[in-house]
C-alpha positions as CSV (number, residue, x, y, z in Angstrom):
1,M,243.7,29.6,185.9
2,A,241.7,26.5,186.8
3,E,243.5,26.4,190.2
4,Q,242.7,29.9,190.9
5,L,239.0,29.3,190.1
6,S,239.0,26.3,192.4
7,T,240.6,28.3,195.2
8,A,238.0,31.1,194.8
9,I,235.1,28.7,194.9
10,E,236.6,26.8,197.8
11,S,237.1,30.2,199.6
12,S,233.5,31.2,199.0
13,I,232.1,27.9,200.1
14,Q,234.1,28.2,203.4
15,K,232.8,31.9,203.9
16,T,229.3,30.7,203.2
17,N,229.5,27.9,205.6
18,L,230.7,30.4,208.3
19,I,227.6,32.4,207.8
20,L,225.4,29.4,208.0
21,K,227.3,28.0,211.1
22,D,226.7,31.4,212.8
23,I,222.9,31.0,212.3
24,E,223.0,27.5,213.4
25,Q,225.1,28.2,216.5
26,A,222.6,30.8,217.4
27,Y,219.8,28.3,217.5
28,G,222.0,25.3,218.7
29,W,221.1,23.5,215.5
30,P,223.2,20.7,214.4
31,K,224.5,20.7,210.7
32,S,221.8,18.3,209.8
33,Q,219.5,21.4,209.9
34,R,221.5,23.3,207.3
35,N,218.3,23.6,205.2
36,Q,216.7,25.7,207.9
37,S,219.6,28.0,208.2
38,Y,220.0,28.3,204.5
39,C,216.3,29.1,204.1
40,A,216.6,31.7,206.8
41,L,219.6,33.4,205.1
42,R,217.9,33.3,201.8
43,T,214.6,34.7,203.0
44,V,216.1,37.7,204.9
45,L,218.6,38.5,202.2
46,H,215.9,38.7,199.6
47,L,213.9,40.9,201.7
48,L,216.9,43.3,202.5
49,R,217.7,43.3,198.7
50,D,214.2,44.3,197.7
51,R,214.0,46.9,200.3
52,M,217.2,48.8,199.3
53,P,217.7,51.0,196.3
54,V,219.6,49.3,193.4
55,Q,223.0,51.0,194.0
56,E,222.9,50.3,197.8
57,S,221.9,46.7,197.1
58,V,224.8,46.2,194.7
59,E,227.3,47.7,197.1
60,F,226.0,45.4,199.9
61,A,226.2,42.3,197.6
62,A,229.8,43.2,196.6
63,Q,230.8,42.2,200.3
64,L,229.1,38.8,200.3
65,P,230.9,35.6,199.3
66,V,230.4,34.8,195.8
67,L,228.0,31.9,196.6
68,V,225.9,33.9,198.8
69,R,226.0,36.7,196.3
70,G,224.3,34.2,193.8
71,I,221.6,33.5,196.4
72,Y,221.1,37.2,197.0
73,F,220.7,38.0,193.3
74,D,218.6,34.9,192.4
75,G,215.2,36.2,191.1
76,W,216.0,39.8,191.6
77,Q,213.9,42.4,189.6
78,P,216.0,45.6,189.9
79,M,213.1,47.5,188.1
80,D,210.7,46.6,191.0
81,V,212.8,47.9,194.0
82,P,212.9,49.5,196.5
83,V,209.8,47.8,197.9
84,K,208.4,49.7,200.7
85,L,208.1,47.5,203.7
86,N,207.7,48.6,207.4
87,R,208.6,46.2,210.2
88,D,205.4,44.2,210.3
89,D,205.4,43.8,206.5
90,F,208.9,42.6,206.7
91,L,208.2,40.1,209.4
92,F,205.0,39.0,207.6
93,E,207.1,38.3,204.5
94,V,209.7,36.3,206.5
95,R,206.9,34.3,208.0
96,Q,205.5,33.6,204.5
97,Q,208.6,32.5,203.0
98,F,210.4,30.7,206.0
99,P,208.3,27.5,206.6
100,Y,210.0,26.4,209.9
101,D,208.7,26.9,213.4
102,V,211.5,27.9,215.4
103,E,212.1,29.1,218.9
104,G,211.5,32.9,219.2
105,G,209.5,33.0,216.1
106,T,209.9,35.2,213.0
107,E,211.5,38.1,214.7
108,R,214.2,35.9,216.1
109,V,214.9,34.3,212.7
110,V,215.4,38.0,211.5
111,Q,217.5,38.8,214.4
112,V,219.8,35.8,214.0
113,V,220.4,36.2,210.3
114,L,221.1,40.0,210.7
115,D,223.6,39.2,213.4
116,A,225.3,36.6,211.3
117,L,225.4,39.0,208.3
118,S,226.7,41.8,210.4
119,R,229.9,39.9,211.3
120,H,230.8,39.4,207.6
121,I,230.1,43.0,206.3
122,T,232.2,46.1,207.0
123,P,230.8,48.3,209.7
124,G,230.3,51.2,207.3
125,Q,228.4,49.0,204.8
126,W,226.3,47.7,207.5
127,E,225.3,51.2,208.5
128,D,224.4,52.1,205.0
129,V,222.1,49.0,204.9
130,K,220.5,50.1,208.3
131,D,220.0,53.7,206.7
132,N,217.9,52.1,204.0
133,M,215.6,50.2,206.2
134,P,212.4,51.4,208.0
135,K,213.3,52.9,211.4
136,D,210.9,50.5,213.2
137,L,212.8,47.5,211.7
138,V,216.2,49.0,212.4
139,Q,215.6,48.2,216.2
140,N,216.3,44.5,215.3
141,F,219.6,45.3,213.6
142,P,222.9,44.7,215.5
């Protein structure tokens, strides 16, 4: 049993690192900037989570690695969702929560994280996520 747990944790860490590496590669960041890629992932995940209805949010989270799922649900208040955010509100919230200045600004941060996430989620689930976002924001989705 302990070996299964260890294997599951190691697998989740590897999958999480792949998502973070996708973000870093898009920016050309070295691994030493992992805090930035983590912050970008966390920020966008929380905004996606809060924008979706509870059931859709849970279905999306089920496809995330266990470690990322923990990040996703950290601080979640399901009674308070979905939060109505248009594209400008979404980008404003990212800017407020992502304290780094990066090439391409806030819009690029969102695009890079969405691209990374889309590679680790089934196409059908990704379409469901897009269906729950404001139409003006979906233009940033892969």
